[in-house]
C-alpha positions in Angstrom: -41.6 6.2 39.6 -45.1 4.9 41.7 -45.0 7.5 44.1 -44.6 10.8 42.2 -44.6 9.6 38.8 -44.5 13.3 37.3 -41.2 14.0 38.9 -39.3 11.4 36.6 -39.0 13.5 33.7 -37.6 16.3 35.8 -35.4 14.2 37.7 -34.1 12.3 34.2 -33.5 15.9 32.7 -31.4 16.9 35.6 -29.3 13.7 35.0 -29.1 14.5 31.9 -27.6 18.5 32.3 -25.4 16.9 35.2 -23.8 14.3 32.8 -23.0 16.6 30.4 -21.4 18.9 32.7 -19.1 15.7 33.6 -18.6 15.0 30.1 -20.2 11.9 29.9 -22.3 12.5 26.9 -23.3 8.5 26.4 -25.3 8.8 29.8 -26.7 12.4 29.2 -28.2 11.3 26.0 -29.5 8.0 27.8 -31.3 10.5 30.2 -32.9 13.5 27.8 -34.0 10.2 25.7 -35.6 8.9 29.0 -37.1 12.3 29.7 -38.5 12.4 26.5 -36.5 15.3 25.3 -34.9 13.9 21.6 -34.3 17.8 20.4 -31.7 17.7 23.7 -30.4 14.6 22.9 -29.8 15.9 19.4 -28.1 19.0 20.5 -25.8 16.9 22.8 -24.7 14.7 19.5 -24.5 18.0 17.5 -22.2 19.5 20.2 -19.6 16.8 21.1 -19.9 14.5 17.4 -17.7 16.1 15.3 -14.5 16.1 17.7 -15.1 12.5 18.2 -15.8 11.8 14.6 -11.9 13.6 13.8 -10.5 11.1 16.7 -12.0 8.2 14.5 -14.8 7.1 17.4 -17.1 7.0 14.6 -18.7 3.9 16.3 -19.6 6.0 19.5 -21.2 8.7 17.4 -23.3 5.2 15.5 -24.7 4.5 18.6 -25.5 8.0 19.5 -27.5 8.3 16.3 -29.3 5.0 16.9 -30.6 6.1 20.0 -32.3 8.9 18.4 -35.8 9.2 16.6 -34.8 9.0 12.9 -37.2 11.8 12.0 -34.8 14.2 13.4 -32.1 13.7 10.7 -34.6 15.6 8.6 -35.5 18.7 10.7 -31.9 19.4 11.7 -28.9 19.7 8.7 -26.2 19.4 11.4 -27.5 16.1 12.5 -28.3 15.2 8.8 -24.2 15.8 8.1 -23.1 13.7 11.2 -25.4 11.1 9.6 -23.8 11.5 6.5 -20.2 11.3 7.8 -21.0 7.8 10.0 -22.2 6.3 6.8 -19.1 7.3 4.6 -16.5 6.5 7.2 -18.1 3.0 8.3 -17.9 2.1 4.3 -21.8 2.3 3.8 -21.3 3.8 0.5 -24.7 2.8 -0.9 -26.5 4.1 1.9 -24.5 7.0 1.8 -24.9 7.3 -1.7 -29.1 7.1 -1.0 -28.5 9.7 1.6 -26.7 12.1 -0.6 -30.1 11.8 -3.1 -32.4 12.4 -0.6 -31.1 15.2 1.2 -29.5 17.1 -2.0 -32.6 19.3 -2.2 -32.7 20.3 1.0 -29.3 21.1 1.2 -29.1 23.5 -2.4 -32.0 25.3 -1.6 -31.7 28.9 -1.8 -30.8 30.5 1.4 -29.1 27.5 2.7 -26.1 27.7 5.2 -23.0 28.3 3.4 -21.3 26.4 5.8 -23.1 23.5 6.4 -23.4 23.2 2.5 -19.7 23.1 2.8 -19.2 20.7 5.2 -22.1 18.8 2.7 -20.1 19.2 -0.1 -16.3 18.1 1.9 -18.5 14.5 3.0 -19.3 13.9 -1.0 -15.8 14.4 -1.7 -15.1 11.7 0.5 -17.5 9.6 -0.8 -16.5 10.1 -4.4 -12.4 9.1 -3.2 -13.7 5.8 -2.0 -15.6 4.8 -4.6 -12.2 5.9 -7.0 -14.3 8.7 -8.8 -11.3 11.2 -8.4 -13.1 13.8 -10.8 -15.8 14.2 -8.8 -13.8 14.4 -5.7 -12.2 17.5 -7.3 -15.2 19.1 -7.9 -16.9 18.7 -4.6 -13.4 19.6 -2.8 -13.2 22.5 -4.3 -16.6 23.4 -4.0 -16.6 22.2 -0.1 -13.3 25.0 -0.2 -15.4 27.7 -1.6 -18.2 27.6 1.0 -16.4 26.6 3.9 -15.7 29.8 6.0 -12.2 30.5 6.9 -12.7 29.5 10.8 -13.7 26.0 9.9 -10.1 25.1 9.8 -10.8 21.3 10.5 -13.3 21.0 7.6 -11.2 22.6 5.4 -7.9 20.9 6.1 -10.2 17.6 5.5 -10.9 18.9 2.0 -7.7 19.8 1.2 -6.9 16.1 2.1 -9.2 14.7 -0.4 -8.3 17.1 -2.8 -4.5 16.5 -2.4 -5.3 12.6 -2.5 -7.5 12.5 -5.4 -4.8 14.5 -7.4 -2.4 12.4 -6.8 -4.2 9.4 -8.3 -5.0 11.6 -11.3 -1.4 12.2 -11.8 -0.9 15.7 -10.4 1.4 15.1 -7.7 3.1 18.7 -7.4 -0.5 20.1 -6.3 -1.3 17.0 -4.1 2.0 17.7 -2.0 1.3 21.2 -2.0 -2.3 20.8 -0.7 -1.4 18.2 1.8 1.4 21.1 3.4 -1.1 23.5 2.9 -3.6 21.4 5.1 -1.0 20.3 7.7 0.7 23.9 8.5 -0.8 26.6 6.4 -4.5 26.1 6.8 -4.3 24.5 10.1 -1.0 25.7 11.9 -2.3 24.4 15.8 -1.4 20.8 16.5 -4.5 19.0 15.8 -5.5 15.5 14.6 -6.4 16.6 11.2 -2.7 18.6 11.1 -1.0 15.2 11.3 -3.5 13.6 9.1 -2.6 15.3 6.2 1.0 14.4 7.5 -0.1 10.9 6.8 -0.8 11.7 3.7 1.9 13.6 2.7 4.6 10.6 3.9 2.2 8.2 1.9 3.0 10.2 -1.1 6.8 10.2 -0.5 7.0 6.6 0.1 5.0 6.5 -3.5 7.5 8.7 -4.7 10.6 6.8 -3.9 11.5 9.5 -1.0 11.8 7.1 1.6 14.4 9.4 3.6 11.6 11.9 3.6 9.0 9.7 4.0 10.9 8.2 7.5 11.6 11.6 8.7 7.5 12.8 8.5 6.6 9.3 10.1 9.2 10.0 13.0 7.6 13.3 13.5 4.3 12.2 13.6 5.0 9.7 15.9 7.2 12.1 18.3 4.3 14.8 18.4 1.5 13.5 17.9 1.7 11.4 21.3 1.7 14.8 22.9 -2.2 15.5 21.4 -4.7 15.1 23.9 -7.5 12.7 23.4 -7.2 9.6 21.6 -4.9 9.4 18.5 -4.9 5.5 18.7 -5.6 5.5 14.8 -3.0 8.4 14.1 -0.2 6.4 15.8 -1.1 3.3 14.3 -0.8 4.6 10.3 2.4 6.2 11.5 3.6 2.8 12.9 2.6 0.9 10.2 4.4 3.4 7.5 7.7 3.4 9.2 7.2 -0.3 9.6 7.1 -0.5 5.7 10.0 1.7 5.4 12.4 -0.1 7.4 11.5 -3.1 6.1 12.0 -1.9 2.5 15.8 -1.1 4.3 16.4 -4.6 5.4 15.7 -3.9 9.2 13.5 -6.7 10.1 14.0 -6.8 13.6 13.0 -2.8 13.7 10.1 -3.3 10.9 8.6 -5.9 13.4 8.5 -3.8 16.3 7.2 -1.1 14.5 4.5 -2.9 12.9 3.3 -4.4 15.6 3.0 -1.4 17.9 1.2 0.0 14.6 -1.4 -3.3 14.6 -1.9 -2.7 18.1 -2.8 0.8 18.0 -5.4 0.4 14.7 -7.0 -2.7 16.2 -9.8 -0.3 17.9 -9.9 1.9 14.8 -12.3 2.0 11.4 -8.3 2.1 9.7 -9.2 -1.0 7.3 -6.3 -0.9 4.8 -3.4 0.5 7.1 -4.6 -2.6 9.8 -4.6 -5.2 7.1 -1.6 -4.2 5.1 0.4 -4.0 8.9 -0.9 -7.9 9.2 0.3 -8.5 5.7 3.7 -7.0 6.4 3.8 -9.0 9.8 3.2 -12.3 8.1 5.5 -11.8 5.5 8.1 -10.9 8.3 7.4 -14.3 10.0 7.7 -16.2 6.7 11.5 -14.6 6.1 12.0 -15.9 10.0 11.2 -19.7 8.5 7.6 -19.3 10.9 5.2 -19.9 8.3 2.6 -21.2 11.3 2.9 -17.7 12.4 2.9 -16.1 9.2 -0.4 -18.4 8.6 -2.0 -17.4 12.1 -1.2 -13.5 11.4 -3.9 -13.7 8.6 -6.4 -15.4 10.4 -6.0 -13.0 12.9 -6.6 -10.7 10.8 -9.9 -12.2 9.1 -10.8 -12.6 12.8 -10.5 -8.9 13.5 -13.0 -7.9 10.6 -15.9 -10.3 11.7 -15.6 -8.9 15.4 -16.0 -5.3 14.4 -18.8 -6.1 11.6 -17.5 -3.0 9.5 -18.4 -3.1 5.9 -15.0 -4.3 3.8 -13.8 -1.2 2.3 -10.3 -3.3 1.1 -9.8 -5.2 4.0 -10.2 -8.4 2.2 -8.9 -7.8 -0.9 -5.0 -6.5 1.2 -5.2 -10.1 3.0 -5.8 -12.0 -0.5 -2.6 -10.1 -1.9 -0.8 -11.2 0.9 -1.9 -14.9 1.1 -1.0 -14.8 -2.7 2.5 -12.9 -2.1 3.3 -15.5 0.6 2.1 -18.6 -1.6 4.2 -17.3 -4.6 7.4 -17.2 -1.7 6.9 -20.5 -0.4 6.5 -21.9 -4.1 3.1 -22.6 -3.9 2.5 -21.8 -7.3 -0.8 -23.6 -7.8 -2.6 -20.9 -5.7 -0.5 -18.2 -6.3 -1.9 -18.4 -10.3 -5.3 -19.5 -8.9 -5.3 -15.9 -7.1 -3.8 -14.5 -10.2 -5.9 -15.7 -12.9 -9.4 -14.2 -10.9 -7.5 -11.1 -10.1 -6.4 -9.9 -13.1 -8.5 -7.0 -14.2 -8.5 -4.3 -17.4 -6.3 -1.5 -16.6 -9.0 1.0 -16.6 -10.4 -0.1 -13.3 -6.9 0.2 -11.8 -7.6 3.6 -9.6 -5.3 3.0 -6.6 -2.3 2.5 -5.2 -3.7 -1.1 -3.9 -4.2 -1.9 -7.5 -1.1 -1.6 -8.9 0.5 -3.1 -6.0 -1.9 -6.4 -7.0 -1.1 -6.0 -10.5 2.4 -6.3 -10.2 2.0 -9.3 -8.1 0.4 -10.7 -10.8 2.8 -9.5 -13.4 5.7 -11.5 -11.0 3.3 -15.0 -10.7 3.3 -15.0 -14.5 6.8 -14.6 -14.8 7.3 -17.5 -12.2 4.6 -19.5 -14.5 6.3 -18.8 -17.9 3.7 -16.8 -19.2 6.0 -14.3 -20.3 4.0 -12.5 -23.5 0.9 -11.7 -20.5 3.1 -10.5 -18.0 5.0 -8.5 -20.6 2.1 -6.3 -21.7 0.6 -6.0 -18.0 4.2 -4.5 -17.4 3.7 -2.2 -20.8 0.1 -1.1 -19.1 1.2 -0.5 -16.0 4.2 1.5 -16.8 2.0 3.8 -17.9 -0.1 4.3 -15.3 2.8 4.6 -12.6 4.9 7.3 -14.7 2.1 9.4 -14.9 1.6 9.2 -11.2 5.3 9.4 -10.6 5.2 6.6 -8.5 8.9 5.5 -8.7 8.5 3.1 -6.0 6.6 0.9 -8.3 8.5 1.8 -11.3 11.9 0.8 -9.6 9.9 -2.9 -8.7 8.4 -2.5 -12.8 12.0 -2.5 -14.1 13.1 -5.5 -11.9 10.0 -7.5 -13.3 11.2 -6.4 -16.8 14.4 -7.3 -16.4 13.5 -11.1 -15.2 11.0 -11.2 -18.4 14.0 -10.5 -20.8 16.5 -12.7 -18.9 13.8 -15.5 -19.7 13.5 -14.6 -23.1 17.3 -14.5 -24.2 17.4 -11.1 -24.1 20.4 -9.9 -21.6 20.9 -6.4 -23.3 17.6 -5.6 -22.9 17.7 -7.5 -19.3 20.6 -5.5 -18.0 19.7 -1.9 -19.6 16.0 -2.6 -17.7 18.1 -3.8 -14.3 20.0 -0.8 -14.8 17.2 1.0 -15.0 15.8 0.0 -11.5 19.2 0.4 -9.7 19.5 4.1 -11.0 16.4 4.7 -9.6 16.7 3.1 -6.4 20.4 3.4 -5.5 20.0 7.4 -3.7 16.9 6.1 -1.5 18.7 2.9 -0.9 16.2 0.4 -1.8 17.0 -3.3 -0.6 14.0 -5.3 -0.2 12.3 -4.8 -3.5 15.2 -6.7 -4.9 15.9 -9.1 -2.7 12.4 -10.1 -2.6 12.4 -11.4 -6.2 14.7 -14.1 -5.2 17.7 -15.8 -7.3 17.0 -14.7 -11.0 17.2 -11.2 -9.9 20.5 -12.0 -7.8 21.8 -13.9 -11.0 21.3 -10.2 -13.0 22.7 -7.8 -10.6 25.9 -10.4 -10.2 26.5 -10.1 -14.1 25.7 -6.3 -14.0 28.2 -6.0 -11.2 31.4 -7.7 -13.6 30.5 -4.2 -16.0 30.6 -1.8 -13.5 33.9 -0.5 -12.6 33.5 1.8 -9.8 31.0 4.4 -8.2 27.4 4.8 -6.6 26.0 2.2 -8.5 28.9 -0.5 -8.1 29.1 -0.2 -4.1 24.9 -0.3 -4.2 25.4 -3.4 -6.3 27.9 -4.9 -3.6 25.2 -3.7 -0.9 22.1 -5.7 -2.7 24.0 -8.6 -3.5 25.2 -9.1 0.4 21.9 -8.2 1.3 20.5 -11.9 -0.2 20.4 -14.9 1.4 23.7 -16.3 1.9 22.4 -19.3 0.8 21.8 -17.8 -2.7 25.5 -16.3 -2.6 27.9 -15.9 -5.8 31.1 -17.5 -5.6 34.0 -14.7 -5.7 37.0 -16.2 -4.2 39.6 -18.4 -6.6 39.3 -21.0 -3.8 35.7 -21.4 -4.5 36.1 -21.6 -8.4 38.5 -24.1 -8.3 36.1 -26.5 -6.0 33.4 -25.8 -8.2 35.8 -27.0 -11.2 36.7 -30.3 -9.4 33.3 -30.9 -8.6 31.6 -30.3 -12.2 34.3 -32.0 -14.3 33.6 -35.3 -12.3 29.8 -35.4 -12.6 29.5 -33.6 -16.5 30.6 -34.6 -19.7 32.6 -32.2 -22.3 30.7 -29.7 -24.0 30.5 -30.2 -28.1 32.3 -27.9 -30.2 28.7 -26.4 -31.1 27.5 -25.7 -27.7 31.3 -24.1 -26.6 30.5 -22.0 -29.7 27.0 -20.9 -28.7 27.9 -20.3 -25.2 30.4 -18.1 -26.3 28.0 -15.9 -28.0 25.4 -16.3 -24.9 28.8 -14.4 -22.9 28.7 -11.8 -25.7 25.1 -10.9 -24.8 23.6 -12.2 -27.9 20.1 -12.9 -27.8 18.5 -16.2 -28.8 17.2 -15.2 -32.1 20.6 -13.1 -32.7 22.4 -16.5 -32.0 19.9 -18.4 -34.5 20.6 -15.8 -37.3 24.6 -16.1 -36.8 24.8 -19.6 -36.8 22.1 -19.3 -39.2 19.9 -22.1 -37.5 16.1 -22.0 -36.1 15.9 -20.4 -32.6 14.5 -23.8 -31.5 17.9 -25.4 -32.4 19.4 -22.8 -30.2 17.0 -23.6 -27.7 17.8 -27.0 -27.7 21.5 -26.5 -27.3 21.1 -23.9 -24.4 18.8 -26.5 -22.5 22.1 -29.1 -23.2 25.0 -26.7 -21.8 22.8 -26.2 -18.8 22.4 -29.7 -18.2 26.0 -30.5 -18.6 27.4 -27.3 -16.4 24.0 -28.3 -14.2 22.4 -24.5 -13.8 18.6 -22.9 -14.8 19.8 -19.8 -16.3 22.2 -18.1 -18.7 23.6 -16.0 -16.1 24.5 -19.2 -13.8 26.2 -21.1 -17.2 28.3 -17.8 -17.9 29.7 -17.8 -14.4 30.4 -21.8 -14.0 31.6 -21.6 -17.6 34.0 -18.5 -16.4 34.7 -20.4 -13.5 36.0 -23.6 -15.6 37.7 -21.2 -17.8 35.2 -22.4 -20.8 35.3 -19.0 -21.7 
């Protein structure tokens, strides 16, 4: 540089070309800029950024763009589109919104290249979807498909994926499924990251619609085939492993779920897939708690929080998922104060519940309200959620909703309605073998399942209820043998005073399935009087619910 400074620029230019030939693009860009040739550096970014974005190597592309003069984006439309993609994919939604406003006149000018306008519209569709504006998502995705040429297979597939996901949230699941299949097979038949991204969306939809077997097969196909793709595919495999872990957990395969979710977390840690990674951490923490390792569960969530800080990403739902997981763990551990504080702060008008995450969140709010006796609020919330999940055909959520409604009816003294709600849940869940949705709701639901089982004589539903009861913790097992009943009878007789004549009469009416209000009408007393007698019955029989009272009374030959 001191002897022949005029050669420095030439040497940097030659180095840039050599590094580009070796596919060392970052070094090639560095030397192009050192040679005072920003146009060549921009050409390199334009030529190599899109495949990296498809593989979610967004941080690399962001670093390349940061090295370029920002003025280049104003004169180079391709570079501008890449810049917009980085803003959207890294969650900088406000900056992305400003970007779309400032570039709209340029991209909508007469005679502007159709393909570039289509790519720009595809970005707008993704941006609108991330913001929960599904009508705009559909409009921009359809516009992208109109303008993108047939040979632009990957952008067209991405437009179809955005269109399908928006249709899922607006209740058009049939069209969503068709578009995801088209994106994965018909439009983009070759093996690619985009193909399997569409399959991830399809598996997610299958899971929400209660098709556990199909979803499992889809996730397993992705894991088996995507591993053969060239280049980086960790985010794709990570999402598939976390989705598979969710299914294994639902089928009560905790060991399999732990293994799959651990693989998923490992694959996702260096990606930008925040929500799937947070779901993975949350599931792993829940498994740790079930393994009687609460400290390990807390440590898992702490690791998750550290990840977001290290990545320096805009939070696009990661923190919200972890908050839901923490509240769920608090409820499971009996920390009702923490769970209630979260529920009261989190409950929102149902008009604002746009995503699957919001439905999951509000179902947990309902669970907490039921656990704390806020039954009227819980019932109202469940009625509102019912309309959403039915419209979107989300069977998995509907099963849990019916279970929660059964628990409300159980606590309000309406056994007939409780059994009807539970039977609806079981009928939907039996074909695909849901387990943890029921078991995770604990002892009160086990009691309802046990009581319902006594009314079933044969068939799939009876077999299914037996399978569910066997999955509950052994400490909660309902006595089934004569010997156990006799032992309980001897124990109770020594501990309690006999039931009064009125208490025996009320117990018989409870056994007949009458609600508190129906018992009050029949005996011409107030509902408060009925509740007082029931509390006395519970105390004498050493139980805490109507179902337990009936089981105990039958064991003592009181009914």
